[in-house]
Biopython code that builds the backbone (N, CA, C, O; Angstrom):
import numpy as np
from Bio.PDB.StructureBuilder import StructureBuilder

atoms = [
    (1, "MET", "N", (0.044, 16.090, -33.885)),
    (1, "MET", "CA", (0.119, 14.844, -33.464)),
    (1, "MET", "C", (-0.451, 14.477, -32.367)),
    (1, "MET", "O", (-0.475, 15.313, -31.465)),
    (2, "ALA", "N", (-1.094, 13.086, -32.116)),
    (2, "ALA", "CA", (-2.222, 12.847, -30.891)),
    (2, "ALA", "C", (-0.890, 12.342, -29.779)),
    (2, "ALA", "O", (0.308, 12.087, -29.904)),
    (3, "HIS", "N", (-1.622, 12.366, -28.962)),
    (3, "HIS", "CA", (-1.306, 11.936, -27.357)),
    (3, "HIS", "C", (-1.683, 11.003, -26.913)),
    (3, "HIS", "O", (-2.873, 10.999, -27.226)),
    (4, "GLU", "N", (-1.372, 9.653, -26.043)),
    (4, "GLU", "CA", (-2.366, 8.842, -24.953)),
    (4, "GLU", "C", (-2.278, 9.313, -24.070)),
    (4, "GLU", "O", (-1.251, 9.902, -23.733)),
    (5, "THR", "N", (-3.532, 9.210, -23.223)),
    (5, "THR", "CA", (-3.719, 10.025, -22.269)),
    (5, "THR", "C", (-4.465, 9.003, -21.177)),
    (5, "THR", "O", (-5.624, 8.659, -21.408)),
    (6, "THR", "N", (-3.843, 8.576, -20.106)),
    (6, "THR", "CA", (-4.813, 7.997, -18.932)),
    (6, "THR", "C", (-5.645, 8.660, -18.250)),
    (6, "THR", "O", (-5.445, 9.583, -17.460)),
    (7, "VAL", "N", (-7.028, 7.938, -18.725)),
    (7, "VAL", "CA", (-7.931, 8.907, -17.768)),
    (7, "VAL", "C", (-8.306, 8.057, -16.656)),
    (7, "VAL", "O", (-8.690, 6.917, -16.918)),
    (8, "LEU", "N", (-8.255, 8.416, -15.546)),
    (8, "LEU", "CA", (-8.553, 7.688, -13.950)),
    (8, "LEU", "C", (-9.393, 8.304, -13.496)),
    (8, "LEU", "O", (-9.024, 9.312, -12.894)),
    (9, "CYS", "N", (-11.019, 7.999, -13.558)),
    (9, "CYS", "CA", (-12.238, 8.271, -12.693)),
    (9, "CYS", "C", (-11.922, 8.963, -11.444)),
    (9, "CYS", "O", (-11.532, 8.237, -10.530)),
    (10, "PRO", "N", (-12.009, 10.198, -11.220)),
    (10, "PRO", "CA", (-11.861, 10.405, -9.696)),
    (10, "PRO", "C", (-12.737, 10.221, -8.924)),
    (10, "PRO", "O", (-12.610, 10.851, -7.874)),
    (11, "VAL", "N", (-13.871, 9.404, -9.038)),
    (11, "VAL", "CA", (-14.982, 8.974, -7.913)),
    (11, "VAL", "C", (-14.840, 7.155, -8.078)),
    (11, "VAL", "O", (-14.948, 6.289, -8.947)),
    (12, "MET", "N", (-14.600, 7.260, -6.950)),
    (12, "MET", "CA", (-14.787, 4.911, -6.851)),
    (12, "MET", "C", (-16.144, 4.724, -6.833)),
    (12, "MET", "O", (-16.929, 5.251, -6.045)),
    (13, "ILE", "N", (-16.414, 3.930, -7.756)),
    (13, "ILE", "CA", (-17.898, 3.198, -7.595)),
    (13, "ILE", "C", (-18.079, 2.249, -7.182)),
    (13, "ILE", "O", (-17.590, 1.211, -7.628)),
    (14, "GLY", "N", (-18.832, 2.324, -6.210)),
    (14, "GLY", "CA", (-19.636, 0.893, -5.799)),
    (14, "GLY", "C", (-18.254, -0.102, -4.801)),
    (14, "GLY", "O", (-17.972, -1.300, -4.764)),
    (15, "ARG", "N", (-17.737, 1.006, -4.180)),
    (15, "ARG", "CA", (-16.638, 0.897, -3.132)),
    (15, "ARG", "C", (-16.754, 1.210, -1.424)),
    (15, "ARG", "O", (-15.950, 0.983, -0.520)),
    (16, "ALA", "N", (-18.135, 1.838, -1.413)),
    (16, "ALA", "CA", (-18.304, 2.563, -0.219)),
    (16, "ALA", "C", (-18.400, 1.543, 0.859)),
    (16, "ALA", "O", (-17.823, 1.952, 1.866)),
    (17, "GLN", "N", (-18.990, 0.210, 1.028)),
    (17, "GLN", "CA", (-18.669, -0.459, 1.889)),
    (17, "GLN", "C", (-17.036, -1.278, 2.032)),
    (17, "GLN", "O", (-17.025, -1.923, 3.081)),
    (18, "PRO", "N", (-15.886, -1.387, 1.366)),
    (18, "PRO", "CA", (-14.880, -1.536, 1.452)),
    (18, "PRO", "C", (-13.710, -0.156, 2.058)),
    (18, "PRO", "O", (-12.706, -0.278, 2.761)),
    (19, "ILE", "N", (-14.188, 0.823, 1.595)),
    (19, "ILE", "CA", (-13.939, 2.527, 1.939)),
    (19, "ILE", "C", (-13.860, 2.687, 3.220)),
    (19, "ILE", "O", (-12.911, 3.100, 3.886)),
    (20, "ALA", "N", (-15.185, 2.250, 3.634)),
    (20, "ALA", "CA", (-15.447, 2.406, 5.151)),
    (20, "ALA", "C", (-15.039, 1.703, 6.410)),
    (20, "ALA", "O", (-15.012, 2.071, 7.584)),
    (21, "ILE", "N", (-14.675, 0.379, 5.700)),
    (21, "ILE", "CA", (-13.378, -0.486, 6.375)),
    (21, "ILE", "C", (-12.083, 0.504, 6.689)),
    (21, "ILE", "O", (-11.591, 0.878, 7.754)),
    (22, "VAL", "N", (-11.807, 0.719, 5.561)),
    (22, "VAL", "CA", (-10.284, 1.461, 5.228)),
    (22, "VAL", "C", (-10.654, 2.249, 6.225)),
    (22, "VAL", "O", (-9.993, 2.000, 7.234)),
    (23, "ASP", "N", (-11.729, 3.421, 6.427)),
    (23, "ASP", "CA", (-11.609, 4.495, 7.324)),
    (23, "ASP", "C", (-12.145, 4.010, 8.932)),
    (23, "ASP", "O", (-12.488, 4.672, 9.911)),
    (24, "ARG", "N", (-12.081, 3.161, 8.786)),
    (24, "ARG", "CA", (-12.132, 2.503, 10.366)),
    (24, "ARG", "C", (-11.015, 1.896, 10.859)),
    (24, "ARG", "O", (-10.820, 1.872, 12.074)),
    (25, "CYS", "N", (-10.083, 1.289, 9.909)),
    (25, "CYS", "CA", (-8.658, 0.737, 10.530)),
    (25, "CYS", "C", (-8.063, 2.089, 10.492)),
    (25, "CYS", "O", (-6.974, 2.149, 11.064)),
    (26, "LEU", "N", (-8.592, 3.454, 9.842)),
    (26, "LEU", "CA", (-7.473, 4.298, 9.829)),
    (26, "LEU", "C", (-7.703, 5.009, 10.958)),
    (26, "LEU", "O", (-6.775, 5.699, 11.382)),
    (27, "ASP", "N", (-9.183, 4.986, 11.792)),
    (27, "ASP", "CA", (-9.526, 5.522, 13.031)),
    (27, "ASP", "C", (-8.956, 4.762, 14.227)),
    (27, "ASP", "O", (-8.797, 5.247, 15.347)),
    (28, "ARG", "N", (-8.610, 3.251, 13.776)),
    (28, "ARG", "CA", (-8.184, 2.268, 15.278)),
    (28, "ARG", "C", (-6.484, 2.918, 15.003)),
    (28, "ARG", "O", (-5.710, 2.914, 15.960)),
    (29, "LEU", "N", (-6.006, 3.471, 13.587)),
    (29, "LEU", "CA", (-4.663, 3.494, 13.722)),
    (29, "LEU", "C", (-4.235, 4.571, 14.557)),
    (29, "LEU", "O", (-3.327, 4.748, 15.371)),
    (30, "ARG", "N", (-5.112, 5.182, 14.126)),
    (30, "ARG", "CA", (-4.688, 6.996, 15.015)),
    (30, "ARG", "C", (-4.823, 6.315, 16.899)),
    (30, "ARG", "O", (-3.960, 6.574, 17.737)),
    (31, "GLU", "N", (-5.849, 5.613, 17.144)),
    (31, "GLU", "CA", (-5.948, 5.510, 18.317)),
    (31, "GLU", "C", (-4.641, 4.407, 19.066)),
    (31, "GLU", "O", (-4.653, 3.987, 20.223)),
    (32, "GLY", "N", (-3.718, 4.164, 18.137)),
    (32, "GLY", "CA", (-2.027, 3.276, 18.133)),
    (32, "GLY", "C", (-2.437, 1.764, 17.933)),
    (32, "GLY", "O", (-1.641, 0.865, 18.205)),
    (33, "ARG", "N", (-3.420, 1.569, 17.559)),
    (33, "ARG", "CA", (-4.174, -0.126, 16.979)),
    (33, "ARG", "C", (-3.913, 0.057, 15.437)),
    (33, "ARG", "O", (-4.729, 0.586, 14.683)),
    (34, "GLY", "N", (-2.450, -0.535, 14.975)),
    (34, "GLY", "CA", (-2.302, -0.513, 13.334)),
    (34, "GLY", "C", (-3.325, -1.796, 12.992)),
    (34, "GLY", "O", (-4.119, -2.386, 13.725)),
    (35, "HIS", "N", (-2.963, -2.000, 11.495)),
    (35, "HIS", "CA", (-3.640, -2.727, 10.696)),
    (35, "HIS", "C", (-2.923, -3.612, 9.562)),
    (35, "HIS", "O", (-1.818, -3.255, 9.153)),
    (36, "THR", "N", (-3.332, -4.373, 9.226)),
    (36, "THR", "CA", (-2.609, -4.415, 7.631)),
    (36, "THR", "C", (-3.979, -5.251, 6.712)),
    (36, "THR", "O", (-4.687, -6.237, 6.918)),
    (37, "LEU", "N", (-3.865, -4.375, 5.793)),
    (37, "LEU", "CA", (-5.109, -5.145, 4.781)),
    (37, "LEU", "C", (-4.506, -5.466, 3.403)),
    (37, "LEU", "O", (-3.545, -5.055, 2.753)),
    (38, "LEU", "N", (-5.608, -6.493, 3.215)),
    (38, "LEU", "CA", (-5.006, -7.162, 2.337)),
    (38, "LEU", "C", (-6.087, -7.724, 1.064)),
    (38, "LEU", "O", (-6.936, -8.593, 0.867)),
    (39, "VAL", "N", (-5.498, -6.727, 0.461)),
    (39, "VAL", "CA", (-6.887, -6.805, -1.177)),
    (39, "VAL", "C", (-6.520, -7.736, -2.151)),
    (39, "VAL", "O", (-5.506, -7.625, -2.841)),
    (40, "ALA", "N", (-7.265, -8.584, -2.215)),
    (40, "ALA", "CA", (-7.180, -9.851, -3.123)),
    (40, "ALA", "C", (-8.297, -10.051, -3.886)),
    (40, "ALA", "O", (-9.350, -9.548, -3.493)),
    (41, "GLY", "N", (-8.276, -10.775, -5.044)),
    (41, "GLY", "CA", (-9.437, -10.880, -6.159)),
    (41, "GLY", "C", (-8.745, -11.184, -7.339)),
    (41, "GLY", "O", (-7.539, -11.193, -7.582)),
    (42, "GLU", "N", (-9.714, -11.426, -8.017)),
    (42, "GLU", "CA", (-9.472, -12.041, -9.923)),
    (42, "GLU", "C", (-8.521, -10.778, -10.666)),
    (42, "GLU", "O", (-8.481, -9.687, -10.098)),
    (43, "ALA", "N", (-8.013, -10.921, -11.537)),
    (43, "ALA", "CA", (-7.731, -9.695, -11.824)),
    (43, "ALA", "C", (-8.204, -9.002, -13.127)),
    (43, "ALA", "O", (-8.363, -9.692, -14.134)),
    (44, "GLY", "N", (-8.461, -7.515, -13.153)),
    (44, "GLY", "CA", (-9.370, -6.705, -13.822)),
    (44, "GLY", "C", (-10.037, -6.362, -12.891)),
    (44, "GLY", "O", (-10.953, -5.667, -13.331)),
    (45, "ILE", "N", (-10.121, -6.504, -11.359)),
    (45, "ILE", "CA", (-11.564, -6.224, -10.986)),
    (45, "ILE", "C", (-11.036, -4.965, -10.037)),
    (45, "ILE", "O", (-11.659, -4.920, -8.976)),
    (46, "GLY", "N", (-10.250, -4.164, -10.152)),
    (46, "GLY", "CA", (-9.645, -3.256, -9.777)),
    (46, "GLY", "C", (-9.140, -2.780, -8.447)),
    (46, "GLY", "O", (-9.283, -1.689, -7.894)),
    (47, "LYS", "N", (-8.391, -4.086, -7.997)),
    (47, "LYS", "CA", (-7.503, -4.411, -6.907)),
    (47, "LYS", "C", (-6.655, -3.079, -7.113)),
    (47, "LYS", "O", (-7.287, -2.172, -6.571)),
    (48, "SER", "N", (-5.632, -2.658, -7.604)),
    (48, "SER", "CA", (-4.578, -1.913, -7.523)),
    (48, "SER", "C", (-5.229, -0.553, -7.833)),
    (48, "SER", "O", (-4.588, 0.436, -7.477)),
    (49, "ARG", "N", (-6.618, -0.331, -8.553)),
    (49, "ARG", "CA", (-7.401, 1.268, -8.502)),
    (49, "ARG", "C", (-7.604, 1.475, -6.984)),
    (49, "ARG", "O", (-7.136, 2.425, -6.356)),
    (50, "PHE", "N", (-8.359, 0.476, -6.463)),
    (50, "PHE", "CA", (-8.869, 0.325, -4.769)),
    (50, "PHE", "C", (-7.421, 0.820, -4.226)),
    (50, "PHE", "O", (-7.578, 1.799, -3.496)),
    (51, "ALA", "N", (-5.958, 0.416, -4.369)),
    (51, "ALA", "CA", (-5.271, 0.497, -3.418)),
    (51, "ALA", "C", (-4.909, 2.204, -3.652)),
    (51, "ALA", "O", (-4.771, 3.106, -2.825)),
    (52, "ALA", "N", (-4.836, 2.200, -4.962)),
    (52, "ALA", "CA", (-4.390, 3.401, -5.022)),
    (52, "ALA", "C", (-5.147, 4.336, -4.268)),
    (52, "ALA", "O", (-4.580, 5.289, -3.734)),
    (53, "GLU", "N", (-6.477, 4.143, -4.162)),
    (53, "GLU", "CA", (-7.428, 5.340, -3.758)),
    (53, "GLU", "C", (-7.370, 5.326, -2.094)),
    (53, "GLU", "O", (-7.630, 6.395, -1.543)),
    (54, "VAL", "N", (-7.038, 4.161, -1.252)),
    (54, "VAL", "CA", (-6.592, 3.839, -0.115)),
    (54, "VAL", "C", (-4.989, 4.726, 0.446)),
    (54, "VAL", "O", (-4.732, 5.635, 1.235)),
    (55, "ARG", "N", (-4.408, 4.069, -0.244)),
    (55, "ARG", "CA", (-3.154, 5.233, -0.174)),
    (55, "ARG", "C", (-3.501, 6.410, -0.469)),
    (55, "ARG", "O", (-2.765, 7.179, 0.148)),
    (56, "SER", "N", (-4.448, 7.117, -1.267)),
    (56, "SER", "CA", (-4.339, 8.600, -1.603)),
    (56, "SER", "C", (-5.450, 9.199, -0.073)),
    (56, "SER", "O", (-5.403, 10.289, 0.497)),
    (57, "HIS", "N", (-6.157, 8.265, 0.150)),
    (57, "HIS", "CA", (-7.165, 8.674, 1.352)),
    (57, "HIS", "C", (-6.324, 8.387, 2.473)),
    (57, "HIS", "O", (-6.525, 9.261, 3.316)),
    (58, "ALA", "N", (-5.514, 7.600, 2.846)),
    (58, "ALA", "CA", (-4.470, 8.005, 3.943)),
    (58, "ALA", "C", (-3.676, 9.179, 3.924)),
    (58, "ALA", "O", (-3.507, 10.025, 4.803)),
    (59, "ALA", "N", (-3.304, 9.107, 2.991)),
    (59, "ALA", "CA", (-2.413, 10.437, 2.942)),
    (59, "ALA", "C", (-2.660, 11.953, 3.207)),
    (59, "ALA", "O", (-1.931, 12.871, 3.583)),
    (60, "THR", "N", (-4.259, 11.832, 2.787)),
    (60, "THR", "CA", (-4.675, 13.033, 2.888)),
    (60, "THR", "C", (-4.864, 13.266, 4.675)),
    (60, "THR", "O", (-5.019, 14.453, 4.961)),
    (61, "GLN", "N", (-4.870, 12.450, 5.695)),
    (61, "GLN", "CA", (-4.758, 12.303, 6.894)),
    (61, "GLN", "C", (-3.803, 12.512, 7.772)),
    (61, "GLN", "O", (-3.942, 12.631, 8.990)),
    (62, "GLY", "N", (-2.188, 12.586, 6.747)),
    (62, "GLY", "CA", (-1.153, 12.287, 7.285)),
    (62, "GLY", "C", (-0.701, 11.104, 7.435)),
    (62, "GLY", "O", (0.136, 10.993, 8.330)),
    (63, "ILE", "N", (-1.004, 10.048, 6.785)),
    (63, "ILE", "CA", (-0.768, 8.734, 7.343)),
    (63, "ILE", "C", (-0.019, 7.883, 6.243)),
    (63, "ILE", "O", (-0.514, 7.722, 5.127)),
    (64, "GLN", "N", (1.396, 7.259, 6.671)),
    (64, "GLN", "CA", (2.407, 6.880, 5.318)),
    (64, "GLN", "C", (1.503, 5.437, 5.599)),
    (64, "GLN", "O", (1.016, 5.066, 6.666)),
    (65, "SER", "N", (1.448, 4.612, 3.961)),
    (65, "SER", "CA", (0.734, 3.876, 3.635)),
    (65, "SER", "C", (2.052, 3.061, 2.560)),
    (65, "SER", "O", (2.683, 3.553, 1.624)),
    (66, "LEU", "N", (2.120, 1.609, 3.178)),
    (66, "LEU", "CA", (3.261, 0.925, 2.010)),
    (66, "LEU", "C", (2.625, 0.056, 1.346)),
    (66, "LEU", "O", (1.590, -0.363, 1.863)),
    (67, "GLN", "N", (2.933, -0.354, 0.336)),
    (67, "GLN", "CA", (2.326, -1.380, -0.443)),
    (67, "GLN", "C", (3.247, -2.654, -0.750)),
    (67, "GLN", "O", (4.410, -2.281, -0.905)),
    (68, "GLY", "N", (3.100, -4.025, -0.885)),
    (68, "GLY", "CA", (3.582, -5.168, -1.434)),
    (68, "GLY", "C", (2.868, -5.817, -2.736)),
    (68, "GLY", "O", (1.646, -5.875, -2.876)),
    (69, "ASN", "N", (3.583, -6.178, -3.434)),
    (69, "ASN", "CA", (2.783, -6.746, -4.451)),
    (69, "ASN", "C", (3.115, -8.371, -4.381)),
    (69, "ASN", "O", (4.184, -8.756, -3.908)),
    (70, "CYS", "N", (2.243, -9.176, -4.825)),
    (70, "CYS", "CA", (2.411, -10.503, -5.222)),
    (70, "CYS", "C", (2.165, -10.833, -6.707)),
    (70, "CYS", "O", (1.066, -10.562, -7.191)),
    (71, "PHE", "N", (3.189, -11.440, -7.503)),
    (71, "PHE", "CA", (2.850, -11.841, -9.005)),
    (71, "PHE", "C", (2.834, -12.997, -8.927)),
    (71, "PHE", "O", (3.471, -13.505, -8.004)),
    (72, "GLU", "N", (1.893, -14.098, -10.129)),
    (72, "GLU", "CA", (2.385, -15.480, -9.884)),
    (72, "GLU", "C", (3.569, -15.716, -9.668)),
    (72, "GLU", "O", (3.860, -16.188, -8.569)),
    (73, "PRO", "N", (4.558, -15.473, -10.597)),
    (73, "PRO", "CA", (6.316, -15.714, -10.518)),
    (73, "PRO", "C", (6.690, -15.456, -9.149)),
    (73, "PRO", "O", (7.735, -15.983, -8.765)),
    (74, "ASP", "N", (5.997, -14.705, -8.294)),
    (74, "ASP", "CA", (6.783, -14.810, -6.946)),
    (74, "ASP", "C", (6.742, -15.896, -6.311)),
    (74, "ASP", "O", (7.763, -16.045, -5.639)),
    (75, "ARG", "N", (5.691, -17.100, -6.183)),
    (75, "ARG", "CA", (5.542, -18.373, -5.775)),
    (75, "ARG", "C", (6.815, -18.716, -4.926)),
    (75, "ARG", "O", (6.862, -19.141, -3.772)),
    (76, "ALA", "N", (8.017, -18.368, -5.948)),
    (76, "ALA", "CA", (9.558, -19.171, -5.401)),
    (76, "ALA", "C", (9.921, -18.139, -3.849)),
    (76, "ALA", "O", (10.709, -18.415, -2.945)),
    (77, "PHE", "N", (9.150, -17.090, -3.972)),
    (77, "PHE", "CA", (10.073, -15.914, -2.982)),
    (77, "PHE", "C", (8.554, -15.734, -2.571)),
    (77, "PHE", "O", (7.718, -15.137, -3.248)),
    (78, "PRO", "N", (8.331, -16.359, -1.324)),
    (78, "PRO", "CA", (7.326, -15.909, -0.349)),
    (78, "PRO", "C", (7.453, -14.581, 0.214)),
    (78, "PRO", "O", (6.526, -13.772, 0.266)),
    (79, "TYR", "N", (8.809, -14.352, 0.696)),
    (79, "TYR", "CA", (8.321, -12.828, 1.291)),
    (79, "TYR", "C", (8.533, -11.621, 0.377)),
    (79, "TYR", "O", (8.878, -10.534, 0.839)),
    (80, "ALA", "N", (8.293, -11.854, -1.101)),
    (80, "ALA", "CA", (8.694, -10.618, -1.832)),
    (80, "ALA", "C", (7.539, -9.524, -1.525)),
    (80, "ALA", "O", (7.934, -8.367, -1.666)),
    (81, "PRO", "N", (6.133, -9.677, -1.118)),
    (81, "PRO", "CA", (5.211, -8.387, -0.544)),
    (81, "PRO", "C", (6.131, -7.636, 0.589)),
    (81, "PRO", "O", (6.284, -6.415, 0.573)),
    (82, "LEU", "N", (6.645, -8.370, 1.437)),
    (82, "LEU", "CA", (7.148, -7.829, 2.415)),
    (82, "LEU", "C", (8.521, -6.911, 2.050)),
    (82, "LEU", "O", (8.806, -5.863, 2.630)),
    (83, "ILE", "N", (9.467, -7.654, 0.744)),
    (83, "ILE", "CA", (10.471, -6.952, 0.692)),
    (83, "ILE", "C", (10.585, -5.725, 0.013)),
    (83, "ILE", "O", (11.530, -4.938, 0.063)),
    (84, "ASP", "N", (9.054, -5.588, -0.923)),
    (84, "ASP", "CA", (8.704, -4.680, -1.645)),
    (84, "ASP", "C", (8.235, -3.482, -0.179)),
    (84, "ASP", "O", (8.311, -2.254, -0.136)),
    (85, "LEU", "N", (7.968, -4.044, 0.411)),
    (85, "LEU", "CA", (7.572, -3.212, 2.110)),
    (85, "LEU", "C", (8.899, -2.430, 1.745)),
    (85, "LEU", "O", (9.057, -1.453, 1.013)),
    (86, "LEU", "N", (9.874, -3.228, 2.545)),
    (86, "LEU", "CA", (10.975, -2.540, 3.125)),
    (86, "LEU", "C", (11.440, -1.664, 2.237)),
    (86, "LEU", "O", (11.860, -0.655, 2.802)),
    (87, "ARG", "N", (11.580, -1.624, 0.564)),
    (87, "ARG", "CA", (12.262, -1.160, -0.143)),
    (87, "ARG", "C", (11.512, 0.057, -0.147)),
    (87, "ARG", "O", (12.174, 1.088, -0.026)),
    (88, "MET", "N", (10.178, 0.165, -0.270)),
    (88, "MET", "CA", (9.754, 1.582, -0.292)),
    (88, "MET", "C", (9.826, 2.218, 0.925)),
    (88, "MET", "O", (10.057, 3.424, 1.011)),
    (89, "MET", "N", (9.620, 1.396, 2.010)),
    (89, "MET", "CA", (10.095, 2.426, 3.536)),
    (89, "MET", "C", (11.553, 2.780, 3.651)),
    (89, "MET", "O", (11.891, 3.691, 4.406)),
    (90, "LEU", "N", (12.350, 2.174, 3.011)),
    (90, "LEU", "CA", (13.790, 2.856, 3.042)),
    (90, "LEU", "C", (14.649, 2.847, 2.154)),
    (90, "LEU", "O", (15.817, 2.463, 2.218)),
    (91, "ASP", "N", (13.846, 3.448, 0.960)),
    (91, "ASP", "CA", (14.395, 3.488, -0.332)),
    (91, "ASP", "C", (14.844, 4.900, -0.041)),
    (91, "ASP", "O", (14.197, 5.656, 0.684)),
    (92, "GLY", "N", (16.298, 5.318, -0.801)),
    (92, "GLY", "CA", (17.087, 6.771, -0.317)),
    (92, "GLY", "C", (17.680, 6.631, 0.747)),
    (92, "GLY", "O", (18.804, 7.100, 0.569)),
    (93, "GLN", "N", (17.555, 6.139, 2.082)),
    (93, "GLN", "CA", (18.294, 6.388, 3.429)),
    (93, "GLN", "C", (19.015, 6.136, 3.361)),
    (93, "GLN", "O", (19.300, 5.367, 2.443)),
    (94, "PRO", "N", (20.090, 6.617, 4.401)),
    (94, "PRO", "CA", (21.277, 6.278, 4.866)),
    (94, "PRO", "C", (21.414, 5.048, 5.443)),
    (94, "PRO", "O", (20.482, 4.686, 6.161)),
    (95, "SER", "N", (22.283, 4.370, 5.316)),
    (95, "SER", "CA", (22.700, 2.841, 5.962)),
    (95, "SER", "C", (22.582, 3.224, 7.177)),
    (95, "SER", "O", (21.850, 2.466, 7.813)),
    (96, "ALA", "N", (23.136, 4.376, 7.974)),
    (96, "ALA", "CA", (23.229, 4.315, 9.398)),
    (96, "ALA", "C", (21.584, 4.795, 9.951)),
    (96, "ALA", "O", (21.360, 4.666, 11.155)),
    (97, "GLU", "N", (20.694, 5.230, 9.226)),
    (97, "GLU", "CA", (19.481, 5.478, 9.500)),
    (97, "GLU", "C", (18.677, 3.706, 9.169)),
    (97, "GLU", "O", (18.125, 3.140, 10.113)),
    (98, "ILE", "N", (18.702, 3.393, 8.520)),
    (98, "ILE", "CA", (17.990, 2.126, 8.398)),
    (98, "ILE", "C", (18.217, 1.580, 9.747)),
    (98, "ILE", "O", (17.389, 1.768, 10.638)),
    (99, "ALA", "N", (19.663, 0.691, 10.001)),
    (99, "ALA", "CA", (20.366, 0.463, 10.821)),
    (99, "ALA", "C", (19.436, 0.709, 12.511)),
    (99, "ALA", "O", (19.011, 0.067, 13.472)),
    (100, "GLY", "N", (19.538, 2.141, 11.958)),
    (100, "GLY", "CA", (18.512, 2.855, 13.438)),
    (100, "GLY", "C", (17.404, 2.335, 13.544)),
    (100, "GLY", "O", (17.022, 1.922, 14.638)),
    (101, "ARG", "N", (16.688, 2.246, 12.491)),
    (101, "ARG", "CA", (15.209, 2.172, 12.271)),
    (101, "ARG", "C", (14.524, 0.758, 12.317)),
    (101, "ARG", "O", (13.386, 0.476, 12.692)),
    (102, "LEU", "N", (15.685, -0.189, 11.754)),
    (102, "LEU", "CA", (15.364, -1.730, 12.004)),
    (102, "LEU", "C", (16.072, -2.521, 13.191)),
    (102, "LEU", "O", (15.797, -3.657, 13.579)),
    (103, "GLY", "N", (17.101, -1.610, 13.703)),
    (103, "GLY", "CA", (17.760, -2.345, 15.062)),
    (103, "GLY", "C", (18.486, -3.987, 14.970)),
    (103, "GLY", "O", (19.423, -4.263, 14.220)),
    (104, "THR", "N", (18.139, -4.487, 15.453)),
    (104, "THR", "CA", (18.981, -5.970, 15.060)),
    (104, "THR", "C", (18.335, -7.023, 13.701)),
    (104, "THR", "O", (18.792, -8.004, 13.114)),
    (105, "ALA", "N", (16.987, -6.186, 13.585)),
    (105, "ALA", "CA", (16.523, -6.726, 11.932)),
    (105, "ALA", "C", (17.329, -6.362, 11.033)),
    (105, "ALA", "O", (17.485, -7.216, 10.161)),
    (106, "ALA", "N", (17.903, -5.430, 10.903)),
    (106, "ALA", "CA", (18.249, -4.683, 9.858)),
    (106, "ALA", "C", (19.376, -5.838, 9.045)),
    (106, "ALA", "O", (19.675, -5.639, 7.867)),
    (107, "SER", "N", (19.830, -6.803, 9.665)),
    (107, "SER", "CA", (20.940, -7.368, 8.424)),
    (107, "SER", "C", (19.959, -8.888, 8.046)),
    (107, "SER", "O", (20.348, -9.674, 7.182)),
]
sb = StructureBuilder()
sb.init_structure("model")
sb.init_model(0)
sb.init_chain("A")
sb.init_seg("    ")
for serial, (resi, resn, name, xyz) in enumerate(atoms, 1):
    if name == "N":
        sb.init_residue(resn, " ", resi, " ")
    sb.init_atom(name, np.array(xyz, "f"), 0.0, 1.0, " ", f" {name:<3s}", serial, name[0])
structure = sb.get_structure()
């Protein structure tokens, strides 16, 4: 019985400059200066793969990263990526803890 498997190259090819930018942002983050990174481009150029590499890179340094996604149908929902971020950050937490983290913005 044949099984389909996904093969993911363990090496990012042609992304040295963007990874260097991410490294500088992570260095600044550790100094207390946070950043937001936007990965944008045409379909199929490797945005998702690059974002996964960035998250992995940050995780090895003990840094939590959150990802929001934009899809063509989301034009009617301009805050959809931010809702993704909040869901990722708060998923599975008790209501009291969420209220404590978000304060008056919780509602």
